[in-house]
C-alpha positions in Angstrom: 267.4 217.5 -74.4 269.6 220.5 -75.2 271.0 222.4 -78.0 273.5 220.5 -80.2 276.8 222.3 -80.3 279.3 221.9 -83.2 282.6 220.5 -82.0 284.5 222.6 -84.5 284.0 226.1 -85.9 286.1 227.4 -88.8 288.5 224.5 -88.2 289.0 225.2 -84.5 287.5 223.4 -81.6 284.5 225.1 -79.9 285.2 225.8 -76.2 282.6 224.2 -73.9 283.9 226.0 -70.8 285.6 229.3 -70.2 288.0 230.5 -67.5 287.3 233.5 -65.4 289.8 235.5 -67.3 288.1 234.6 -70.6 284.7 235.6 -69.3 286.1 238.9 -68.0 287.5 239.6 -71.4 284.2 238.6 -73.2 282.1 240.8 -70.9 284.6 243.7 -70.7 284.9 243.4 -66.9 287.9 243.4 -64.7 289.3 240.1 -63.5 288.6 241.0 -59.9 285.0 242.0 -60.5 284.4 238.8 -62.5 285.8 236.7 -59.7 283.5 238.5 -57.2 280.5 237.8 -59.5 281.5 234.2 -59.8 282.0 233.7 -56.1 278.6 235.4 -55.4 276.9 233.1 -57.8 275.8 235.9 -60.1 277.8 234.4 -63.0 277.1 230.7 -63.2 280.3 228.8 -62.5 281.6 225.6 -61.0 284.6 225.0 -58.8 287.0 222.3 -60.1 289.7 221.8 -57.6 291.2 225.3 -57.1 289.9 226.6 -60.4 286.6 228.1 -61.5 285.1 227.2 -64.8 282.1 228.7 -66.5 280.2 226.3 -68.8 279.5 228.0 -72.1 275.9 226.8 -72.2 275.1 228.2 -68.7 276.9 231.5 -69.5 274.8 231.8 -72.7 271.6 231.0 -70.8 272.5 233.5 -68.1 273.3 236.2 -70.6 270.0 235.6 -72.4 268.2 236.0 -69.1 270.1 239.2 -68.3 269.2 240.6 -71.8 265.5 239.8 -71.3 265.4 241.3 -67.8 267.0 244.6 -69.0 
């Protein structure tokens, strides 16, 4: 089915989704560039109301694909 993810890590809840700002920080990109990549579909994200969220599992899979393609 999918990878099982712990609900807590070192006593803190594990995030299942990231915001665009969090992904920008994780990837070392500017906020504007990250929004551009999200809107273009390059970074996998979903629109929830007026917000964009990036599911951790999809981001991890995308990063694995980017790493393999490099």
